[in-house]
C-alpha positions as a printed Julia matrix, in Angstrom:
129×3 Matrix{Float64}:
  0.42   0.52    0.09
  0.58   3.6    -0.64
  3.05   4.92    2.45
  4.81   8.37    2.51
  6.57   8.95    5.87
  8.27  12.34    7.01
 10.67  13.79    9.09
 13.42  15.8     9.98
 11.03  17.95   12.38
 11.72  19.43   15.05
 12.57  22.62   17.21
 14.69  25.45   15.95
 15.51  29.21   16.4
 15.03  31.76   14.01
 16.89  31.69   10.89
 18.05  28.54   11.59
 17.79  26.28    8.98
 15.97  22.37    8.53
 15.86  20.02    5.97
 12.76  17.45    6.24
 11.83  14.23    4.33
  9.3   11.73    3.22
 10.3    8.42    2.29
  7.93   6.94   -0.52
  6.65   3.48   -1.5
  3.74   0.92   -2.62
  3.74   3.44   -5.52
  5.49   4.39   -9.12
  6.48   7.28   -7.24
  8.99   9.14   -9.9
  4.89   9.08  -12.0
  3.46  11.59   -9.55
  3.72  15.53   -8.62
  4.39  15.96   -5.54
  3.64  18.71   -2.24
  4.58  19.84    1.53
  1.49  20.98    2.73
  1.37  22.92    6.1
 -1.35  23.25    9.66
 -0.41  25.54   12.15
 -2.6   25.04   15.39
 -6.19  26.19   14.76
 -6.0   26.1    11.02
 -6.43  25.08    7.73
 -4.37  22.67    5.37
 -1.83  25.58    3.76
 -0.57  25.16    0.77
  3.7   25.46    0.92
  5.46  23.62   -2.55
  5.47  21.22   -5.46
  6.76  19.38   -7.75
  6.45  17.5   -10.65
  7.37  14.14  -11.07
 10.46  14.19  -13.04
 11.71  17.63  -10.07
 12.09  20.31  -13.01
  9.38  22.28  -12.56
  8.82  23.65   -9.42
  6.63  26.42   -7.26
  6.08  27.55   -3.89
  4.08  29.78   -1.86
  4.41  33.25   -1.44
  4.95  32.97    1.79
  8.07  30.58    1.65
  9.19  31.89   -1.87
 12.81  32.0    -1.55
 13.36  30.96    1.54
 12.69  27.33    0.95
 13.53  24.24   -1.93
 11.69  21.68   -2.27
 12.9   18.46   -3.71
 13.51  14.8    -4.61
 15.39  12.08   -5.35
 12.99   9.35   -7.47
 16.2    7.03   -7.92
 15.26   6.56   -3.74
 11.96   7.22   -3.95
 12.3   10.4    -1.51
 10.93  14.24   -1.64
 13.27  16.6     0.66
 12.22  20.19    1.61
 14.75  22.53    3.01
 14.26  25.58    5.24
 16.29  28.27    5.22
 15.18  31.52    7.56
 12.86  29.89    9.1
 10.0   32.49   10.79
  8.17  31.69   14.16
  4.9   31.36   11.59
  6.61  28.32    9.78
  5.6   26.29   13.33
  3.48  23.51   11.37
  2.84  19.94   10.99
  4.31  19.61    7.66
  2.63  17.39    5.14
  3.49  15.39    2.16
  1.65  14.99   -0.01
  1.38  12.4    -3.09
 -0.88  14.35   -6.29
 -2.49  12.18   -8.87
 -1.07  13.57  -11.3
  2.93  13.96  -13.28
  2.55  18.08  -13.92
  2.68  20.06  -10.64
  0.34  22.98   -9.88
  0.68  27.36   -8.43
 -1.88  26.65   -5.77
 -3.04  29.3    -4.0
 -3.55  29.46   -0.15
 -5.88  26.5     1.34
 -6.12  23.73   -0.12
 -8.49  20.61    1.23
 -7.17  16.98    1.22
 -8.84  15.92   -1.22
 -6.14  17.73   -3.6
 -4.34  14.93   -2.8
 -4.97  11.53   -2.92
 -2.07  10.21    0.05
 -0.89  12.31    3.31
  1.48  11.14    4.92
  1.54  11.46    8.49
  3.41  14.66    9.63
  5.75  15.56   10.5
  6.03  19.04   13.52
  7.92  21.57   13.22
  8.4   24.35   16.03
 10.26  27.75   15.56
 11.37  29.58   19.13
 10.36  32.8    19.59
């Protein structure tokens, strides 16, 4: 069955870097776009970034553009999110999600769980203030 397992979350100081990873299994990883979505306490799902199946096209939300970098290693079935210059507002549970298509989309802020067909369990990212 499809599994998405995130790792790399934790507590860091503002401005410190953090790298999240998502290990994928149970499907042909290289055939599908992948995305990172976050959820802050008491808020809805917020789209962060998306990458196409081949890794050549990436899209970012304005509030992370220039600070976060999405990447993937199709040989290792792994999705990554490099988080630099983090801010207290970045505190959230970060989910990786599988798109039901190979191409990536520039999405709006709000996403619905039905926009993606599989989700990981999430990893907590906390930025101390």
